[in-house]
N, C-alpha and C positions, 0 to 999 in steps of 0.2 A: 739089621740096626737091634741096638740093645732100648729095655726099657723100664724109663727111670719114674713115669708114675701116669695111671693111668686113672681118670675120671668119665661118673658118665652128670652130662647137661639136662633136665630134663626139659621136654618142648612140652609147653601147652598150645594146645590151636581151642577157637571158642564155634563153641557151635553151632547149627544152624540160628537154631532159637534167640543168640546172642543175652542167653541167659546163663551160661553156665562157661568154664574154661575144660577144656579133659587131657590127660597126658594120653600124647599121643605116639611120643618114640623119650631114645633118648640121645644124645649125640654121645659117642664115644673119643673122648679129650687124648690125646695120648701126648708125655713129651720122652726123642728119643733120642740115643745118638748114636753114631756107628760107632762099632768095636774098632776103629784105623783111627775116631780124630782126636785129638787132645781135651786133655779135659779139661781145658774153659769151654767148651761146646756143652759139658752137664750146664753148666751156670747160665750160659746164653739159654741152656732149651727148656730149662725149669723160668726162668723170668720172662720169656715171651711165652710161657702156661699165663702168667697172670692176666695176661691178656685176648684169652679166650674165653667167652659168651661164658658166664656160670647157670643160668639160666635161662631161659628164651618166653616168653609170648607173642599168639601169633593171633589178629583178629584181623582176615582180610588182607588185605599187602602191607598194609599197618603191623612193626615188629617193631617189639620192648626186646631187651635184652641187659641185662646187668652179667661185667666181670670179673675177677674173682680178684680184680684191680678196684672195685669200683666203690664206694661209699654208698650206704644205702638210699639215700638222696639223688644219687649221680647213673640213674640207669637213661640208657640213649635210646631211639623209637629212630628206625630208619625208615623205609616201604620201597615196598621194591623190591625186597632182597631177600632170599632160600639160603639158606644159612647148609642146606643136607646137603650142598653143595661140598663142602672144605670139608666135612664129617660121614666116618659112617652112622649109623643109627643100632639100636636095641632097642625090643622090648620090656623087658626086661621081664621080672616075675611078680606073680598076685602075691601079697599076701591073706589074702582073704578077709582081711579087714577093710578095705577100699584103698588098697595104697599097690602101689607098685615096689618092689625090693632089685636094689643093683648092685652089684660087688666095684669096689674103687679098689686100685691098685698099690701098695709106694713098691723097693723094692732094696736091693742094695750095691749097691757097686765097688767092684772089684776091679783090682788095679795090678798087673803082674806083665811087664817086661815091655809097655807100652800099650798096651790094651785093654780097652774099657771090658769093663766082662759086668752081666746084674743076674740077679738071681732074683724073680719077685716075687712082693711079699702082703700076699692075703691084710685088706686094712675089716672093720667090719664092715659088716653094712647098714647100708643107704635106704630110707625108707621117706616114700614121696607119697603125697597125696593123687589120690586115680582123675577126681575133677575138683572143684570148687567156682562159689559164687562168680560171677560176673562185680557186682559189689563191688569184694574182698580183694580183690588185681592189685588194688593197690597195697595191701598190706601180710598178704602170703608172697606179689612177690617178693620187698623187701625181706619177709620169713625163710623166703628160701636159701638170695642172699645169700644171706647171714651164715645160712646154716652151711651153703659151699664152698663162706667163704675159711670156715673156722676148720671145716672137711680139709679142704687145702696146708691149709699150713699146720694142718694135723698130720698127714702124707711126707711136706714136703719138711717138716722136723727130724720128722723120722725117719727120712734117707740118711739112709748108712756109705764111708766113703774107708773101704779098707782095700790097703794096701798088703799086698805078698810077694813075699822074696823069695824064692824054693820052696815053694805051695807052704811058706809061715807066716801070721799074720805080722807086721812089721809096726801099722801104725794105724790108726782107726780114728776118724775125727765124724762128726755130722751134723746137719745144720738147726741151730738152734733161736730161735726169734729172728731166723731170716740173714743169722751169718752162722760161718763151717768154723766148733770151735770142736777142739781135742777132745775127743768123748769121754763122758767122768763119771764112777759108780757113782752110784745113785746114793747107796750106804757106805762111802769115802771115811765119813766123820763117826759113822757107828763102829769103821774099826781100830780104827787108834790109839796106840797103848794106853791104859789107863795107868798114870804113875798116884 
C-alpha cells in the first residue's frame, strides 16, 4: 500500500478521580492506495479520511468523538464502543512542557505507466496537552477538533500529483480548497515582463 496522508488522533480518558482527562494514546490514521489501483481510488481514500475520528474522549463506557468533517458542535456520543480495534496506536513524544508531540505526514503521488507511487513528506509536528480539567472538556474538545481539521486541510492541500513519462515530469496538480487544480507558481505575477 502507498501512504497518502498519516495523522494522529488524540485519545483522552477520564482518570479514576473523575477530575481530569489524560492523554492516553494517539490513534494512527492512514489514507493509502494500492500501487495498481486506479487514480480515482486516491480521491476515495482522501474522502473517506474525513469521516475518521479526529479527537476522542473516553469516560467509562461512554465515548465522545468528533470527525474531520464535523462542525465544532457536532460531536458524537456512543456507548460501549472501542475505536482501538480499528486503529493502531502510538504514545507520541514528551515535549517537556506538559504536552505530547506527534509527526503527521502528507505525500507526493507519482503516476507512471499506470502505477501509483508515493513519497512521504513530513509535516510540522503537532502538540497536544497531556491533560485538562473535566470542567473544560467541551471547550477542549472543540479546540482540538478545530486544530485537527486545520491540520487535515493543510495536509490535503499540500498533497501533490505528479505525472511522469520516461522519468520526466509532464504534469503537476494539487488540491486547493478541496479541488484538484493545476499547480501554479506562487510568484507568477512577479515574473511577467514589465513594459
